[in-house]
C-alpha positions, 0 to 999 in steps of 0.5 A, spaced: 500 500 500 503 506 497 504 511 503 501 518 502 505 524 502 504 526 509 506 519 511 512 520 507 514 527 510 513 524 517 518 518 515 523 523 513 523 527 519 524 520 523 529 518 518 533 524 519 537 522 525 538 515 523 545 513 521 546 508 515 545 501 517 547 497 511 553 500 506 553 497 499 560 497 496 563 496 490 562 489 490 554 490 489 549 486 492 551 480 494 547 474 497 550 475 504 549 483 503 541 482 501 541 477 507 543 482 512 539 487 509 533 483 510 534 481 517 536 489 518 529 491 515 525 486 519 528 489 525 528 496 524 522 498 519 525 505 517 532 505 515 538 508 511 542 505 506 549 508 504 550 506 496 558 507 494 557 505 487 559 508 481 554 514 478 547 516 480 544 511 475 548 506 478 546 508 485 538 509 483 539 502 480 542 499 486 536 502 491 531 500 486 533 493 486 533 493 494 526 495 494 524 490 489 528 484 493 525 486 500 518 490 498 520 496 501 519 503 499 524 508 498 522 514 502 527 519 500 534 519 496 539 524 498 546 523 494 548 516 496 543 515 502 537 512 501 531 512 506 527 505 506 521 503 509 517 497 510 512 495 515 513 490 520 509 483 519 504 482 524 507 476 528 502 471 531 506 468 537 501 469 542 495 467 538 495 460 541 495 462 548 
């Protein structure tokens, strides 16, 4: 479900103070990086990703690939930093109790 502009604005405000959790280097998107990214996104919901690859088009492609892989939404991209959001899935840990 797409976020409204008002929701994105609020998330940008919350994300302003965050530090990048994942850094994509010149090696690109490896299996281990994608695994760590998925784990971090499950835990954080809103996180920054730093992409240190090539030019603007290559950074955009990398961020788009991360979003497609994870189902996250790009909230904002400034330079080589992308702010991504994916709502946590509800866990039914206590449903059986």
